[in-house]
VEXVEXTI-66312 format. One record per residue (C-alpha): x, y, z; residue number from 1; residue in one letter. Coordinates in steps of 0.001 Angstrom, whole numbers, plus 500000, padded with zeros to 6 digits. Layout:
        x        y        z   num   residuo
        X        Y        Z   NUM         A
...
# end
This chain:
        x        y        z   num   residuo
   500000   500000   500000     1         X
   501178   503486   499312     2         X
   501360   506316   501855     3         X
   497885   507666   501084     4         X
   496281   504256   501564     5         X
   498221   503623   504769     6         X
   497223   506989   506191     7         X
   493588   506210   505382     8         X
   493766   502824   507130     9         X
   495279   504416   510247    10         X
   492412   506923   510307    11         X
   489882   504109   509948    12         X
   491591   502168   512753    13         X
   491425   505196   515051    14         X
   487768   505800   514269    15         X
   486834   502193   514932    16         X
   488919   502028   518108    17         X
   487369   505122   519654    18         X
   483852   504126   518593    19         X
   484166   500782   520362    20         X
   482096   499093   517642    21         X
   484620   496394   516721    22         X
   485436   494107   519633    23         X
   488412   492253   518127    24         X
   490008   495038   516107    25         X
   493243   493630   514638    26         X
   496615   495184   515334    27         X
   497611   496953   512134    28         X
   501280   496276   511386    29         X
   503252   498141   508745    30         X
   505671   495881   506852    31         X
   508292   497410   504583    32         X
   511940   497809   503735    33         X
   514279   499824   505931    34         X
   514103   503567   505407    35         X
   510926   503746   503302    36         X
   509094   505998   505767    37         X
   507099   503681   508060    38         X
   508050   505587   511213    39         X
   507519   508928   509487    40         X
   503944   508005   508580    41         X
   503272   506969   512193    42         X
   504786   510217   513503    43         X
   502586   512278   511166    44         X
   499568   510284   512303    45         X
   500443   510862   515969    46         X
   500718   514610   515322    47         X
   497277   514587   513737    48         X
   495903   512841   516848    49         X
   497568   515436   519086    50         X
   495758   518139   517119    51         X
   492544   516298   518048    52         X
   493407   516435   521775    53         X
   494957   512964   522062    54         X
   497147   512903   525159    55         X
   499466   509922   524743    56         X
   502100   508853   522219    57         X
   504761   506291   523067    58         X
   507205   504401   520841    59         X
   508846   501150   521888    60         X
   511682   499692   519802    61         X
   511090   496051   520674    62         X
   514446   494793   519425    63         X
   516153   496996   522012    64         X
   514022   496530   525132    65         X
   514062   493976   527927    66         X
   510970   492285   529310    67         X
   511109   494386   532471    68         X
   510841   497569   530384    69         X
   507452   496369   529164    70         X
   505771   494610   532053    71         X
   506963   496618   535051    72         X
   508116   495209   538366    73         X
   506489   492739   540771    74         X
   505350   493816   544215    75         X
   503393   492343   547106    76         X
   499894   493323   548273    77         X
   497595   491333   550601    78         X
   499981   488383   550431    79         X
   499635   488251   546646    80         X
   501965   489233   543825    81         X
   500944   492354   541915    82         X
   502707   494086   539061    83         X
   503552   497773   539136    84         X
   502942   499590   535865    85         X
   506123   500577   533978    86         X
   507015   504256   533913    87         X
   505782   504695   530341    88         X
   502318   503235   530999    89         X
   499426   505599   530095    90         X
   496956   506993   532611    91         X
   493453   505548   532692    92         X
   491908   508564   530925    93         X
   494617   508951   528260    94         X
   493886   508578   524560    95         X
   496345   508249   521729    96         X
   498835   505847   520178    97         X
   501229   503134   521313    98         X
   503714   502391   518516    99         X
   505626   499097   518728   100         X
   508456   499148   516209   101         X
   510746   496263   515177   102         X
   508089   493655   515999   103         X
   509755   490894   513946   104         X
   513152   491568   515556   105         X
   511972   491355   519160   106         X
   513393   488459   521160   107         X
   511025   485645   521960   108         X
   510622   486593   525617   109         X
   509742   490176   524632   110         X
   507180   489005   522063   111         X
   505747   486611   524634   112         X
   505281   489587   526961   113         X
   503818   491773   524206   114         X
   501289   489222   522953   115         X
   498773   489444   525842   116         X
   498834   493232   525539   117         X
   497999   492950   521842   118         X
   495299   490347   522483   119         X
   493604   491757   525575   120         X
   494802   495335   526024   121         X
   496376   494614   529403   122         X
   499544   493410   531097   123         X
   498931   491628   534366   124         X
   496645   493932   536402   125         X
   497374   496997   534271   126         X
   494811   497872   531583   127         X
   495402   500121   528593   128         X
   492862   502958   528141   129         X
   489945   502109   525862   130         X
   490840   504926   523446   131         X
   494449   503891   522939   132         X
   495344   502444   519545   133         X
   498283   500035   519160   134         X
   500111   500081   515816   135         X
   503168   497959   514994   136         X
   505909   498161   512392   137         X
   508512   495713   511103   138         X
   510820   494771   508270   139         X
   509934   491695   506221   140         X
   511081   488385   507689   141         X
   513855   486335   506113   142         X
   516649   486919   503614   143         X
   518945   489787   504507   144         X
   516214   491227   506749   145         X
   516499   488499   509383   146         X
   513812   488578   512035   147         X
   511498   485980   513549   148         X
   508370   484456   512096   149         X
   505017   484414   513901   150         X
   502762   481601   515024   151         X
   499362   481299   513364   152         X
   497678   482419   516598   153         X
   499779   485579   516702   154         X
   499349   486308   512984   155         X
   495585   485938   513325   156         X
   495598   489033   515564   157         X
   497728   491086   513173   158         X
   496811   492782   509919   159         X
   499939   493266   507812   160         X
   499959   496485   505800   161         X
   502460   496056   502964   162         X
   503943   499544   503008   163         X
   505383   500456   499605   164         X
   505411   504188   498822   165         X
   505173   505107   495171   166         X
   507948   506859   493286   167         X
   505807   510016   493222   168         X
   505491   509908   497013   169         X
   509248   509483   497379   170         X
   509765   512431   495045   171         X
   507325   514503   497098   172         X
   509373   513690   500197   173         X
   512583   514623   498371   174         X
   511073   517951   497410   175         X
   509799   518567   500966   176         X
   513250   517689   502324   177         X
   514755   520135   499822   178         X
   517034   517570   498181   179         X
   519035   518913   495239   180         X
   517368   519001   491850   181         X
   519822   516431   490445   182         X
   518757   513988   493177   183         X
   515106   514446   492316   184         X
   515944   513809   488648   185         X
   517904   510699   489566   186         X
   514984   509329   491594   187         X
   512581   510095   488774   188         X
   514736   508501   486053   189         X
   515937   505460   488048   190         X
   513054   504535   490377   191         X
   513916   500827   490219   192         X
   517044   501592   492239   193         X
   514881   502207   495291   194         X
   512545   499239   494934   195         X
   512422   496775   497816   196         X
   512814   493821   495419   197         X
   516379   494109   494148   198         X
   517771   491792   491481   199         X
   520981   489815   491361   200         X
   522813   487580   493795   201         X
   521821   489690   496822   202         X
   518122   489639   496037   203         X
   515643   488936   498793   204         X
   512542   486925   498028   205         X
   509666   489028   496777   206         X
   508105   489464   500193   207         X
   505398   491832   498894   208         X
   503728   489021   496975   209         X
   504320   486378   499635   210         X
   501192   484829   501114   211         X
   502884   485048   504507   212         X
   501826   488694   504747   213         X
   498240   488052   503730   214         X
   495597   487933   506416   215         X
   494980   484657   508223   216         X
   491570   483255   507223   217         X
   489747   482171   510371   218         X
   486281   482565   511847   219         X
   487539   485461   513947   220         X
   489287   487304   511129   221         X
   486438   486874   508624   222         X
   483927   488093   511219   223         X
   486014   491154   512055   224         X
   486748   491878   508387   225         X
   483034   491954   507532   226         X
   482259   494134   510562   227         X
   484958   496604   509569   228         X
   483828   496607   505929   229         X
   480331   497620   507032   230         X
   481808   500626   508862   231         X
   483639   501959   505787   232         X
   482320   504775   503666   233         X
   481957   504205   499917   234         X
   485071   506308   499384   235         X
   487053   504194   501852   236         X
   485823   500965   500257   237         X
   487028   502230   496891   238         X
   490417   503407   498165   239         X
   491433   500647   500599   240         X
   488555   498147   500854   241         X
   490213   495209   499088   242         X
   493613   495805   500681   243         X
   492155   496190   504167   244         X
   490077   493020   503997   245         X
   493009   491077   502516   246         X
   495288   492253   505329   247         X
   492811   490980   507917   248         X
   491417   487763   506411   249         X
   493365   486968   503224   250         X
   492727   487501   499525   251         X
   490108   484780   499033   252         X
   488004   485867   502012   253         X
   488301   489507   500943   254         X
   487059   488697   497440   255         X
   484130   486690   498822   256         X
   483088   489380   501309   257         X
   483088   492064   498627   258         X
   481282   489846   496096   259         X
   478530   488893   498536   260         X
   478187   492479   499810   261         X
   477296   493532   496263   262         X
   474468   491035   495878   263         X
   471074   492570   495375   264         X
   468183   491982   497751   265         X
   466697   489443   495353   266         X
   469925   487411   495442   267         X
   469993   487164   499235   268         X
   467768   484984   501393   269         X
   466757   485758   504972   270         X
   465010   482925   506851   271         X
   463375   485525   509116   272         X
   461188   486424   506126   273         X
   459374   483196   506918   274         X
   457678   484962   509837   275         X
   456697   488038   507826   276         X
   453325   487550   506103   277         X
   454258   489943   503321   278         X
   457473   488037   502504   279         X
   456777   484438   503528   280         X
   455042   483368   500318   281         X
   457884   484647   498144   282         X
   460482   482899   500316   283         X
   458617   479588   500165   284         X
   458391   480003   496399   285         X
   462176   480384   496169   286         X
   462726   477336   498374   287         X
   460200   475379   496283   288         X
   462106   476245   493101   289         X
   465317   474910   494664   290         X
   463490   471689   495524   291         X
   462119   471365   491980   292         X
   465575   471958   490489   293         X
   467283   469689   493025   294         X
   469567   472565   494075   295         X
   471188   470651   496926   296         X
   473889   473248   497664   297         X
   471380   476107   497945   298         X
   469079   474014   500118   299         X
   471968   472984   502360   300         X
   473084   476598   502729   301         X
   469543   477719   503516   302         X
   469178   474915   506069   303         X
   472243   476224   507910   304         X
   470759   479730   507925   305         X
   467483   478386   509358   306         X
   469271   476446   512108   307         X
   471339   479491   513049   308         X
   468182   481630   513224   309         X
   466403   479113   515442   310         X
   469463   478812   517690   311         X
   469863   482567   518159   312         X
   466215   483684   518197   313         X
   464359   480696   519587   314         X
   460836   479792   518437   315         X
   457789   481756   519560   316         X
   454268   480332   519449   317         X
   453384   482395   516378   318         X
   456393   480950   514536   319         X
   455201   477349   514662   320         X
   452781   477427   511718   321         X
   455140   479298   509326   322         X
   457912   476917   510323   323         X
   455628   473953   509597   324         X
   454997   475392   506128   325         X
   458745   475402   505517   326         X
   459215   471854   506854   327         X
   456467   470661   504498   328         X
   458140   472377   501529   329         X
   461665   471053   502061   330         X
   462916   467639   500928   331         X
   462391   465048   503643   332         X
   466045   464529   504580   333         X
   466691   468268   505008   334         X
   463399   468726   506872   335         X
   464282   465910   509274   336         X
   467690   467510   509791   337         X
   466064   470784   510881   338         X
   463603   468956   513137   339         X
   466476   467057   514762   340         X
   468284   470349   515320   341         X
   465187   471854   516942   342         X
   464932   468938   519343   343         X
   468622   469081   520302   344         X
   469480   472773   520213   345         X
   466359   474916   520698   346         X
   465393   475564   524322   347         X
   461686   474800   523814   348         X
   462348   472203   521127   349         X
   460215   469380   522564   350         X
   457145   471600   522935   351         X
   457628   472976   519435   352         X
   457753   469472   517951   353         X
   454584   468462   519817   354         X
   452779   471498   518421   355         X
   454087   470934   514888   356         X
   453068   467266   515011   357         X
   449434   468390   514895   358         X
   450063   469355   511260   359         X
   449535   466239   509133   360         X
   452113   467437   506595   361         X
   454798   467453   509266   362         X
   453776   464489   511416   363         X
   455370   461838   509186   364         X
   458673   463705   509161   365         X
   458693   464069   512922   366         X
   457848   460385   513243   367         X
   460728   459503   510911   368         X
   463065   461525   513086   369         X
   461893   459808   516283   370         X
   461441   456321   514830   371         X
   463778   456043   511841   372         X
   463522   452221   511813   373         X
   459875   452456   510755   374         X
   460788   454247   507561   375         X
   463656   452127   506324   376         X
   463239   450810   502802   377         X
   462612   447044   502863   378         X
   465634   444954   502036   379         X
   465295   442960   498831   380         X
   466899   439512   498813   381         X
   467465   437571   495626   382         X
   467389   433796   495810   383         X
   470152   431809   494195   384         X
   467632   430305   491781   385         X
   466402   433748   490674   386         X
   469984   434977   490295   387         X
# end
């Protein structure tokens, strides 16, 4: 991502952090070559927060600190061990930024100490303020960069931002820094000289295209990615939507989230429509068309949606008849699967089944669920003479 995109993601991260809407907000981690401006972007961001009355900004170079610098010192209170906050620890009402640089170069004991702070926002008894954003930075791992790799559990909490300023952004910096005109011409005419991926015998692997720095697809990361995507403006989705989702949950999950988010209302199915008189008939018609066309995948997907709805919402008395209509419409094996789920997972499942059994269309399916041996197909034996 270039500087503009990175700045936008930091602004989004701050907005989401201070709003408290995203419970498991990932730790955004800038990855890039040495000297490309990662720290400068963070410093500019911190200055912008200070202009908005943020009160705290602390940088920790993790490759250079000891564990005690991070976690403070132990003490004794009421015959129990407590941990005193380190001198840099923010006050409870502070807001701002904690910048952890050199994350991949930190020794294992330091990263072990940092991890609970990244995961839970606390170290021992000391809690970080709710409006404090943690951002990390690191060089790529491997090759001439060195550094340590991360476990899957750790990576799942990080969102790697591949920081790669454009030549135009580097030229803008050169102009701002008042570099000589010949230097600006050299940068303009030989931009490949400054690329992270150098060629020849000293080349590092092309880390920017490595899947290692893609997001880790998991239930947590996909959930958080979709929650964050819903909080983006249309402009933000256009500028950094794909990159942001990929950093959190990986390329494939990002593509799926965006594709499904663009489906029209007629392409999406909501099982709750079953309990809306104005929508129930249309929904049953869609399900009936899947049955007629033997669309097993669509029916299986819809069955999972129905089970999830029943698990989260429960079943009210007025839901029983519409639910019976659905059970009567579905193929028998899928219907029995939903009935079995109701009995096992829904709090009032037994009462619901008793009520639904009064409907002749549903009774046989409930009976098959309870007494499957009654509905087995008869075995056909062939005598030796007939064979």
